[in-house]
VEXDREN-2710 file (C-alpha; in Angstrom, 1 decimal):
% VEXDREN-2710
k/r/px/py/pz
1/UNK/0.0/0.0/0.0
2/UNK/1.4/3.4/-1.0
3/UNK/1.9/5.9/1.7
4/UNK/2.1/9.6/0.9
5/UNK/3.5/12.4/3.0
6/UNK/2.8/16.0/2.2
7/UNK/4.9/19.0/3.4
8/UNK/5.4/22.7/2.7
9/UNK/2.1/24.1/3.8
10/UNK/1.6/27.0/6.2
11/UNK/0.5/30.6/6.4
12/UNK/1.2/33.0/3.6
13/UNK/0.0/36.5/2.7
14/UNK/-2.1/37.1/-0.4
15/UNK/0.1/37.4/-3.5
16/UNK/2.7/35.1/-1.9
17/UNK/4.0/31.7/-2.9
18/UNK/4.4/28.2/-1.4
19/UNK/5.7/24.9/-2.7
20/UNK/4.0/21.7/-1.6
21/UNK/5.8/18.4/-1.8
22/UNK/4.5/14.9/-1.5
23/UNK/6.8/11.9/-1.1
24/UNK/5.6/8.4/-1.8
25/UNK/6.7/5.3/0.1
26/UNK/7.5/3.4/-3.1
27/UNK/8.3/4.1/-6.7
28/UNK/5.3/5.3/-8.7
29/UNK/5.2/4.5/-12.4
30/UNK/5.4/7.6/-14.5
31/UNK/2.2/6.4/-16.3
32/UNK/0.3/6.4/-13.0
33/UNK/-1.2/9.8/-12.3
34/UNK/-0.1/11.9/-9.3
35/UNK/-2.5/14.7/-8.3
36/UNK/-3.2/17.4/-5.8
37/UNK/-6.7/18.0/-4.4
38/UNK/-7.9/20.5/-1.9
39/UNK/-10.8/20.9/0.4
40/UNK/-11.9/24.2/1.8
41/UNK/-14.0/24.5/4.9
42/UNK/-17.6/23.4/4.2
43/UNK/-16.8/22.4/0.6
44/UNK/-16.1/19.2/-1.3
45/UNK/-12.7/18.0/-2.1
46/UNK/-11.7/19.0/-5.6
47/UNK/-9.0/18.4/-8.1
48/UNK/-6.3/21.1/-8.3
49/UNK/-3.8/19.5/-10.6
50/UNK/-2.8/16.2/-12.1
51/UNK/0.3/14.9/-13.9
52/UNK/1.1/11.7/-15.7
53/UNK/3.5/10.8/-18.5
54/UNK/2.4/11.3/-22.1
55/UNK/-0.2/13.9/-21.3
56/UNK/-0.2/17.6/-20.5
57/UNK/-0.7/18.5/-16.9
58/UNK/-4.3/19.2/-15.9
59/UNK/-5.3/22.2/-13.8
60/UNK/-8.5/23.4/-12.3
61/UNK/-9.6/26.6/-13.9
62/UNK/-9.3/28.5/-10.7
63/UNK/-5.5/27.9/-10.5
64/UNK/-4.6/27.9/-14.2
65/UNK/-1.6/30.2/-14.7
66/UNK/-0.8/30.4/-11.0
67/UNK/0.0/26.8/-10.0
68/UNK/2.4/24.4/-11.5
69/UNK/2.5/20.6/-10.9
70/UNK/5.7/18.6/-11.4
71/UNK/7.2/15.3/-10.4
72/UNK/10.5/13.7/-9.8
73/UNK/10.1/10.0/-10.3
74/UNK/13.6/9.3/-9.0
75/UNK/12.7/11.0/-5.7
76/UNK/9.2/9.5/-5.7
77/UNK/7.9/13.1/-5.2
78/UNK/5.3/15.3/-6.7
79/UNK/5.3/19.1/-6.2
80/UNK/2.8/21.9/-6.4
81/UNK/4.3/25.3/-6.9
82/UNK/1.7/27.9/-5.9
83/UNK/2.1/31.5/-6.9
84/UNK/-0.1/34.6/-6.6
85/UNK/-2.0/33.0/-3.8
86/UNK/-5.4/34.2/-2.9
87/UNK/-7.5/33.9/0.2
88/UNK/-9.8/31.5/-1.8
89/UNK/-6.8/29.1/-2.1
90/UNK/-7.1/28.5/1.7
91/UNK/-7.7/24.8/2.1
92/UNK/-6.3/21.5/3.2
93/UNK/-4.3/20.1/0.3
94/UNK/-4.1/16.4/-0.4
95/UNK/-1.7/14.4/-2.4
96/UNK/-3.2/11.5/-4.5
97/UNK/-1.8/8.6/-6.4
98/UNK/-3.8/6.2/-8.6
99/UNK/-2.1/2.9/-9.0
100/UNK/-3.6/-0.2/-10.4
101/UNK/-7.1/1.3/-10.1
102/UNK/-6.6/2.1/-6.4
103/UNK/-6.5/5.6/-5.0
104/UNK/-4.1/6.5/-2.3
105/UNK/-4.3/9.7/-0.2
106/UNK/-2.0/11.6/2.0
107/UNK/-3.3/13.0/5.3
108/UNK/-3.4/16.5/4.0
109/UNK/-1.6/19.7/4.7
110/UNK/-3.2/23.1/5.6
111/UNK/-2.5/26.1/3.4
112/UNK/-3.8/29.4/4.8
113/UNK/-3.7/32.6/2.7
114/UNK/-4.4/35.6/4.9
115/UNK/-3.0/39.0/5.7
END
């Protein structure tokens, strides 16, 4: 069973940047998608970005042009670079891997955008 550990969250002012990292406990095939989701208070968990080999990264409309997803397969890590952060980006961010039809989730990390 894949275990995922997120890091890099915290408090940032509007307009600021953060980079989230998610390390997997085992090697993930490049063809298996790695994703970031987020869940704001009182709202459903939603896809933020997804990356897999052979396809362009996918982004939610709300983060297009501000967030960038990347992965380092040798380090078993997926990243989410978040720029021009807004208060609406405040949420718990979850790392997700889909492997052999199974979804694996990290425990989540809080990102708070506030002045």
